N, C-alpha and C positions, 0 to 999 in steps of 0.2 A: 504493500500500500504506500509506504513512504517513497519507494522508487517511482511509483506512478505519479504521486504528487510532485516529486522533484522533477520528473520529466515534463509534466504539464507546465510547471513554473519556468523551466528552462526554455520550452517552446514559446511561451508567452513573452519571456524576456527577449528572445531572438526576434520574434515578430515585431515587438515594440522598437527594437534597435533598428531593424530594416526600415520600418515606417519613419522613424525619427530621422534617419539619414536622408530619406527622400522628401522630407517636409521642411519647407522654408517659410519664414515669416517676413513680412515686409510692409512697405508703404507705397501707395501709388497715387498719382494725381495727374491732372491735365486739363485740357480745354474742351468744352462742348461747343460745337457749331451747330445750333439747332434750327430746325425748320418745322413749323407747324403746318400741317395740311388739314383742310376742312372738307367736309362732305358736301358743301355747296360752293358754287363759284362766286358767290357774293362776298366771300371773305378772301383775303390774301395776307400773307405774312412774310416778313423779311428774315433773312438769316441773322442770328444774333449769337454772340459768344457768351458762354458761361464757364463753369469750372466744376471739377469733382475732385475729391480727396478722401483718403481713408486707409485703414489697414487691410492687408491682403495676405493670403496663404497660398502656397503652391506645393502640390504633391506630385512627385515624379512616379510614373508607372512604367511597367516594362514596354519594350518595343518602341520607345520614343514618345509614348503617350503621357499625358499628365492632366491634372485638374488645377484650376485656380478659382478661388472663391474670395470675394471681397465684401466689405460693408462700407459704402461710399456715401458721403454727403454730396448731393448733386444739386446744382443750381442752373436753371435754364430760363432765358427770357426771350421774348419776341415782341416786335412791334406789329400789332394787328391793324390792317387797313381795311376799311369797309365803306361802302356806299350802298346800303341795303335797306330792305323793308321787312320788319317782322310780320308774322302771319296776320292777315286781316287789315293791314294798313295799305295806304296807296302812295305815301310819300316817304322819302328817305328820312330816317330819324337822326342819322349821324354820318358825317363823312370826314375822315381824318385818321390820325394815328393814335394808338393807345398801347402802352406796354403791359404785358402780363409776365410776371416772374414766378416761376414754379420752383419750390424747394422740396427736396425729397431725400429719403434714404434708399439707395439702390443696392441690390444684392445680386451681382452677376455670378453665375456658376458656369464656367467655361471648360469644355473639353479641349485639350491642346494636343498638337502634334509637333514635335521638335525635330529639326533637321540640322545636325551638327555640321559646320563648315570647317571647324578647327577644334583644337583641344578645349578651348574655353569660349567659343563663339558659334553662333548659328542663327537660324531663323525659326519662327514658329507660326503656326496657323491655329486659330482658336474660333470656337463657336459654342453657343449655348444660350439658355434662357436667362433673363434678368427680371427680378421682382422688385417693384417700386412701391414705396409708401410715402405719401406726402407728409411734410412737417410744416408747421406754421399755417399760413393762410390756405384754406381750401376753397373759399368763395371769394370771387372778385366782382365787385359791382362796377361794371364798365358802362359806358354811354350807350352801348348797343344791347345791354341786358346783363343779367347775372350769369357769370361763368363759374361753374362748379367742377372741381377736380374729383375724380373717382377716389375712393378710399384705398384702392390698390390697383396696380396695373402690371401687365406683362409685356415684355419686349424680347427681341431676339438679337443677340450679338453675332457679328461676323468680323473677324479681325486678323491681323498679321503684324509681325514685327521682327525685331532682331534682339538677341541677348548677347551680352558681352561680359567676360570675366566672371560668369556664373552669379553675378550680383546685380547687374543692371539690365533693364529691358526698356526698349523704346518701340512704340508701335502705334497703330491706328485701329479704330473700331467703327463699324457702322451699326448703330443701335436702331433697330426697326420696331416700331410699335406694333404689337400683335392685336391690340384692341384700342378702343377710344380712351384717351387720357382724361377727357372732360367733356362737358356739354354746356351750351347756352340755353338758358331758360327762355321760354316763349318763342323759340325758333323751331320750326318743324325740320326734323332730320338733319340738324346741324350738330356735329360733334367733331372733336379734334383728335388728331394723331400726331404725337410729338416725337418726330424722328431726329436723330442727331449723328453727326460725325464727331468722333472723339480722338484727340491726339494727346498722347501722354507717355509717362515713364513710370517705372517701378524700381524700387531698390529693395533687395532682399538681404537679410542679415545671416 
């Protein structure tokens, strides 16, 4: 019995050691270049920059695969332009620009594939879901009506980049909204999809 317990403890220790060697902690951050798209042509929005930052972990798996997971504070803003009519009206109620700033916690879970080009450098491809939860304001009283963020949203990441010296990564990601990010009250069939290009870096310890 003691031998079995000792063997189980040894195997658990070996498994933890292997996992610990392939697990790295770090910090990542960068720029959001966001573009809101609307389900009606009466709205338009310009590209705007924001930022994201937060802790991240990276787990190396066999055959060049891996996982990275992060918890990021994310801020995106856009200037919304409109010359439109809410349902039931005959005249435009507003024509001009108005800024909407969205703040959220984003949790990306990406599957990676690493391609080594040298002993300590290479490129990676990444893709996976991202789960977002707004923080701060969820309702914006704009001149064209009330805009309300969803309590949670899902998006999909597609990215690539380079890693250097086993500690530094630089890359880009396209974050594609899988559903609506929010909606305008009193407008028929108008909701938003907040997509973004992300350019950033990560440092692992």
